[in-house]
Every structure is written in structure tokens, then in C-alpha cells.
N, C-alpha and C positions, 0 to 999 in steps of 0.2 A: 394489964388487968386479967383476972381469971375469967376465961370465957365459959359460958354454960355448955354442957355436953349435949350438943344438938346433932352431932354427926353419927351417933351410935344409939338409935332408938332402942328402948328396952324390949319392944314387942317383936324385934327381929326384922322389922321392915327395912327394905333396901333403901339406903340414902339416895340412890340414883333414881329409883322408880316410885318410892313412896308406898309401894305395895306391901302386902303382908307376907309375901313369899320371897325368900332369898334367891336371887338369881346370880348369874356369872358376873354381872356388873358390880355386885357388892364385894367381889374378890379382888377388885382393882386395888393396886397399892395405895391410891389416893384415899380410898375408903377406909384404909387401915390406919391413917394418920390421926393423931390425937387432935382434939378440938383446939387446944392451945397452939399447936403447930399450924393448923389451918388458919387460925386467927392471925398469927404472925404473917403468914403468906398473904392473906387478904390486906393486912395493913400496908405491906410493901407495895401493893398494887396502886396505892393512892398517895403514900407518904414520901415517895422518892421523886415526886414531880415538882418542878418550879411552877410559879403561879400562872405562867402562860399555858401550862398543860394541865391545870386543875380540871377535874371532871366537869363537863357541861351539864347543868341541871336539865333533866328531861330527855337526855340522850342515853338510850339503853344499850348502846354499843361500847360504853366506857364503864370501867369500874367506878363505884361499887354496884351500879344498876346491872351491869352485865353479869356480875357474880351472882346476883340474886335471882337470875333467870335460868341458872343451870339446872337446879333441882330443888326440891322442897327443903332439904336440910341446909343447903347453902343459903337459901333465901332466909331461913330462920336465923342462921348464924350471922349473916350480913346485917340483918335488922337488929340483932342483939349486940352489935358492936358500934357504939356511938362514935368511936374514933374514925370510922370509915366515912362519916358524913360531915366532917369538920372543914373540908376543903372543897370549894366549888366555884365555878365560873358562871356568870350570866351574861350572855351576849344579846344585846338588844338590836335586832335587825329589822329590815323592812318587812311589814306584813304583806301577804299576797295581795290584799286590797286595802286601800287606806281606811275604809270603813271598818276593818277588822282590828284596828289598833287596840280597842278596849279588850276584845277577846284575847288577843295575843299577849297583852300585858298581864291580864288577869291570870292566864296560864302560867306565866313566868313567876308571878307573885306567889301562886299556890305552890309551885315547885320550891321556891325559896323557903317558904314556911315549912314545907315538908322536911327539907334538909335540916333546917334549924331545929325542928322538933326531934328528928332522929339523932342529932348530935347531942341532945339533952343539955347538960350544963357545961360542956367542954368549950374551951376557947375555939373560935372559928376563924378561917382564912377565906376571905371573900374577894373575888375579882369581878368587877362589874364594868362592862365595856359596851360601847355603842359603835356600830358600823354605819349609823345613819348620819349623813352629812347634809344632803340637799333637802331632805324632807324633815320638817320640824316634828319633834316628838311632843305629843300633847302634854301640857303642863300637868294634867290630872295623872298621867302615867308616871311622870317624874316624882310627883308627890307620893304616890304609892310606894315606890322604891325608897324614897327618902324616909318614910315612916318605918319601913321594915329595917332599914339600917339603924335608925335611931333606937328602935326597940331592942335590937341586938347589940347596941354599942358597948355595953359593959362586958360583953363576951368576945368582942372582935380583937383578935391578936394581930392579924395582918389585913389591911384593907387597901385595895387598888381600884381607883376610879379613872376610867379613860373615856371621856366624852368631849364633844365639841364645847368650846368655852362657854357659849351662851346657855348650855344645858346643865353643866356641872355645878353651876352656882345654886341650882335648886336641889342639890343632893348633899348639902353640907350641914344639915340640922344636927347630925351626929356630933359635931364639934361642941355643941352645947351640953352634951351629956357627960357622964362619967366614963372616961375611956381607961378604966383601970387595968385592962388586959392588953391594950394597944402597944405593940412594939415596932410595927412597920406601917408607914402610911405613904402611899403614892397617889398623887393627883396629877393627871395629865389632861390638860385642856387644849385640844387641837384648835387651829385657827379657823375663823370664819370671816372672810373679807367683806361680806355683805353687812356685817354688824360689828364694826371695829370697836365700838364702845365696850363690847363684851370680851375683847381680847386682853384687857388688863385684868389680872387676877384680883379679886376682892381680897381685902386683908384677911389672912388666916388667923383665927383666934382659937387656940386649944386651951380650954379652961381647966381641964384636969386630965392629964395624960402622963402619970408618974413613971410609966414603964417605956415610954417612947424612946427608941434608940436609933431608928433609921427613918429618914424623911427624903422623899424624892418628889421634886416639883418640876414639871415640864410644861412651859407655858409660852405663848407668843410674846407677851409682855409681862415681865415679872418685877413688880415694884414692892419690895419687902419692908419698906420703912415703917409701916404700921402693923406689921405682923406681931402677934403675941404667941410665940412658940418657945417651949423649954429648950432653947438652943444648947444650954450647958449639959443636957443629958445625952445629946446625940453622939453616937460613935460613927455614924455613916450619913453623909449628906450629898444628894445629887441635885444640882441646880442646872437644868437643861433648857433647851429652847427649840420650838418649831420655827426655824429661821428661814426667811425669804428675803433675798437681797433687794428686791424692788419695793419693800415696805419699810417704813421707819419704825424701829423697835423702841420701846420705852422700858428700860431696866434701871434698877438702882445699883449703887455701889455694893459689891459683894463683901468688901473688906470689913465693914462694921458688923456684918452678920458673922463672918468667920472669927472675928475677935471675941464673939460670945460663945464660941464652940471649943473650949479648951480640951475636951475629951474626944475629939474626932480621931478616928483611925483611918477612915477611907473617905475620899471626897472626889466627886466628878463634877466638873464645871464647864459651861459653855461661855465663851467670851467673844466680843466683837462688835460693840456698839458704842458710839460716842456718849460721854457723860459730861454734863455741864454743871453738875452740882459742886458745892464746896466739899473738899475731902478732908474730914477731921482725922481720919485714921491713915497714918503713913507707915506704920509697921505692925505686923501681925505675926505672933509666934504661936504655932500649933505644936505643943510639946510632945504629943503622942501620935501625930499623923504619920502613917507609914506608906499610904498609897494615894497618889494624886494623878487624876486623869483630866486633861484639859483639851477641849475641842475649840479651835479658833475658826470663827465664821468670817470675821472681817478684822484685819490688823489695824485696829484703832489705837490711838495713843494710850488708852486705858490699859491695854494688854501689857505694855512695858511697865506701867505703874503698878499693876497687879503683881507681877513677878518680882519687881523690885522691893515690894513691901513684905513678901513672905519670908519667914524664917522657920524652917522645918528640921529641927535637930535630929529627928528619928526617921526621916524619909528613907524608905527602902525601894519603892517602885514609882517611877515617873513616866507618864505616857502623854505625849503631846501630838495632836493631829491637826493638820491644816486642811480645812475643807473649803477655804475661800478660793476665788479665782486668781488671787494674787500669788505670785511666786517669789521666793526669796528667803533670806534668813530672818528678816524682821527684827533686827537687833539681837542682843545677846543676854537680855535680862534673865531668861529662863536658864541659860548656861551658868550665869552667876548664882542663881538660886541653887542649882545643883552643886556648885562648888562649895556653897555654905554648908551643905549636908554631905560633903564628900565621903566622910568616914563610914556612913551608914547605907549609902545607895548601893543596891544590888541589881536593879533592873531598870533599863532605860529604853524607851521607844520614841524615835523621831519619825513621824509619818508625813510625807509630802512637804517636808521642810528642807530647804537648801541652806546648809551651814558651811561657811568658808572653812577649808581644810585646816588652816592654822588654828582657828578658834575651836574647832571640834577636837582636834588633837590635844590642845591645851586643856580642855575640859576633861577629856577622857583620862589624861595623865594624872588627874587629881582624884580618880575613883579607884582606889586600890582593891576594893571589895566588890566591884561590879562583876556579876555572874552572867547577866543576860543583856545583850545589846542588839537592838533592831534599828537599823538606819536605812530608810527607803526614801531618798529624796526624789524630786521630780526629775524628768529627763534632762533638764537644763542644769541640774546641780549634782550630777553623778561625780562621785569622788573616788577615782581609782587609786589615788595615793593612800587611801585608808587601808587598802589591802596590805601594802608594804608597812605602813605605820603599825599595824596590829601584829605583824609577824615578829615572833620572838627570835632575836639574833643571838647566836652562840658561835662566835667566830674564833679561830685560832690566832693567838697573839703572835705577831711577827718579830717582836723584839725580845722575847724571853727564850733563854737557852733551853728551858725545860718544856717548851711548847705549851705553856699554861693556857687554859681557855679563858677568854674574856667574856663575862656574862653581862650583857647590856641590860639595864633595868627595863623590863617590858612595860608597855602600857596595858592596863587592865590585866594584871597577872592572875586574877581569879576567874577569868572568863570561862564559862562552860557552855553557853549558847550564843550563837552569832548569826545574825540575819542581815545580809548586805544586798545592795542593788548596784549592779554595774552594767556597762554596755558590752557589746561584742568586741571592743578593742582592748579589754583588759587582758593582760598576759596570763596564759594558763599556768606558766611556771610560777608566777607570783601567787596565784590562788593555791596551787599545790603546796608551795612553801609555807603559806599562812596556815593551812590546815595541818600540815605535817608538824610544824613547830608547836602548835597548840595541842596536838594529840600526843606529842612526845614529852610534854611537860606536865607538871602537876599544879593544880587540878587539870585533868584532861578535858579537852573540848568534847562535849557529848552531842551537841546539836549544831549543824551547820546548814544554813539555807542561803542560796545564791540565786537572785533574780537577774536574768540577763535581758536587758532592754536593748532595743535597736532604734534610738531616736532618729528623727529625720536628718539631723545634722551629720550623722555618721554614714549616710547613704550616698554613694558617689553618683555622678551624673549618668553613668552607664548602667546603673541598677544592678550592681554586683550582687550575687546571691547571698542570702542570709546565712551567716556562719554559726548561729547559735546552737542549732541542733548538733552540728559537728563538735562544737566546743563541749556541749553537755556529754556527748559520748566519750570524748577524750578525758574529761574530768572524772567521769564515773569509773573509767578504767584505771586511771592513775591513783584514785582515792579508794579503790576497792579494799586495799589492805586495812585501812582504818575503819571502813564499814564492817569488815570481818571482826575487828576488835571492839565493835560496839558503837561506833559513830553513827548517829542518825543523820543521813545526808539527803538534802532536798535541793534539786537543781531545776529551775523553772524557766521556761521561755515565754516572756510576756512583753507586750508593748502597750503601755498605757496612754501615751500621748502621740 
């Protein structure tokens, strides 16, 4: 937008002082910049932030409020740019005294109204979060916030609500309005174990949200059977969980929901609770999904069924992380799912999952276009043979008179980034051979990370000294030529278990 010329007053007043006499401060290069350039600078101060870093309302040490306090001309310019006031966070914290709740909330509401007013009719991005867990927020305060969100609902482009589960249910009146601008919605209801009836999310009903493309739901218990959401519109879906192993979770089957999301491109899901329902959906094809992230909390039978049902013909990136206390490979359904998408997969991450070497090699051998591999098993599942398996062999033929070279078909020939975890018993020569073979072939290996573990089972009774620092020094020396040629090398000494 064309900004009004507020930096160059016609009466010769100094933008820095507001006075009528020009002084040395007016000769500063910043005072010679055009209003449009300064407007663009101001916009970058707030528009390059993710919602966790949106400006806090009422905090004058953050842009745009901090910009408005530099001088009179900057203040006028910042108030004349509604785009500076479209992104903001409201953090509901503890008042100094419980009796000050009303005063504290009223101050926040006034700030919200001010920002909404200054943003004029532009779409707004709102992040509303509570750090209150033990002390209940008065219902009257929640209703005030609820009314402000409802009044601005037609202008909200991105909305994130993060509250204890028993509070957030009082902030959902906006779902009854016309959400014509809404593209992103995040609802995070944290657990409250003193009120378990509130831990089940009430059915989400979005009556009119024609532009919604991204939905993130994080809840203790997430039963979506009665949700009315425009699933077919979504291109990004996050279904996550505040998980606690000592409590029984109530979740519905995710597959019927995914079956209604044919346009998904990105999906993040948390799994790990038993389901006793009948399962009408046994196969789900997501024709456009290219990124899938899965967090496993408990390895229940449903996990195998979930992966067995998925067909992802355009999958490019797959990330699976095990956060449960169980250790092991937990079946191979996720490997079979990868094999079904073998021709398109470019990035795979296995975190804290122990996969038998034969099955892992068989899976990787089917991924010709894999560019990035991260495999960090637990200390009990370290696979040193993978170092040799991934090495590209180019041996001289012993039977040919002309000394022809025999090129063995490499596993993952397109690999450019590799992150492995080994113990201090891995052979240095094997690691060097792996890196050398990958750096001397096309495409070249560009990133190599090696975590060196020293699990308890590798420590002898005499307590022999740790070799990992010595190994890192030797590897750095022997791989230095490839670093000079552009390889990004990371060698770490860590012991997780």
C-alpha cells in the first residue's frame, strides 16, 4: 500500500525531535529514506514472525509499539499502517492478586480492541494463550474474550487458542459465525486431571469456513465422530495429544477422518491408544499427501492397522518417532507403507525405533529417490552393519582381462543427507569408506551426521576409558578433504541411555 509521507514534514521540522529547527539528527541516513521504504522496513518487523512470536499486546518493547515510541514521525507512520497491527498475541497470566482479575482482563480486552481498530478491515492473526493451570479463570473473563473473537470472526485469518480444556470450551462461539477469512485454526486444550469430564473435546462444528485449509487439534481425549468440519478443503491436518501413560485416553479411529481429506498435503498424527470400535474403513488413499509425521506414544494394535490401511502414492517425506517406554521395531507395517510409495519417497526419519537390519535394508533398497535418511535407534538397537550396507562398492573384477570395474547397484543411490547413530565399536575405516564412496559419486553426499553412543553393554568390567572423543578426532582428520570440498560434517558424542 502507498504510505502517507509522514517522515518529511513540510515545515522543516526534524523527524527525530519534532522541533522547528533542523539539527544534526535530521541528517542521519535513516531520515533520508522515503516513507515507502520505511513502511516496508516496519512491515518486516512484524510479518516475518511465526505465531509463537507475534507481538504481545500491551508490551512496548516489541514492534509495532516499540517503533511508535522512537519519535513523532515514526509514531504517525506506525499508526497509519494498519498492516502492522494485524498479528498479535494475548497471554492470560496470573494477576498479582486474585481480586485483580477483572482489572487485568479489562486491560487485555482494551488492548485487543485497540489492535483490532488499528488494523482496520484487514484480516487478522490472533494467538490467545493461557498460562493459568491451577487457578480458575473467571467465567466472566472468558466470556469477554469470547465476544471479542466472535465480533472479529469474519476478519480472522489465523486463530490459535491454547487453554486448559475446561476453559477453552467457553471460547468457541466464533464457530457459529461466518469465518469467511479463516485459513488456519489451532485448538489446544491442555489436560486437567481434577476435571476429567472436560478432557474430552466437545464436537467441533464449523458452520461456514470456506477458506479453511489448515487445522491443528491437540487434546487429551479426541473423539471426532460428531465433528462437522470441511475435511475435504484441508491441505494440512495435525491431530496431536497431551499424552500421559498413567491415564486412559479416549480417541476415535483416525482413518474415517482421513478418508474425508482427499486434498491433504501435510499430516501430523499421534498414535497409541487401544480402540474397541468397529472399523468400517480398512483402506485410505490420500492422493496428494507428501509429508507424514507420526508420533507413537504406546504401541497398541491400532498402530499396525493404521499403517496397513494407508496408501500414499505421492509421499515424499516420512517421519516416525517413538516416545513410549517400549523399545523394539513393533512390526513392519510402516516399512510396508513406505514400500508402497517407494518411487516418490525422498526423506525418511526413524527416531528411537529399533528396526532389524535385514528388514531395514530391504526397505531402503526399494527407495531409489531417497535423498535424506535419519536413523537413530535406541542404544539396544544400534545397527553398525548399516554403515557397510550404505557404502557404494566399486570393486575391480578379478575375472576380466581388461580389468573392468564391477559396479554394484547401491542402496539409496540419490542420498545427499545421512544421519546415523553408532556406538564406539564401529570401525573408523568403515565410516570413512561410507563417506568417501558417497562423496565420490553423483549425487554427492552433502550432509553427514554421526552420533557416537556408548551404551552400558559396551563398557567392560574394568571401566576402560571412553574412546569416542579419540574417534571423533580421527574421523575429523580423515574426512577433512571432503569437508574442504563442501561436505557438512557433524560428529557428536552423546549417551542417551
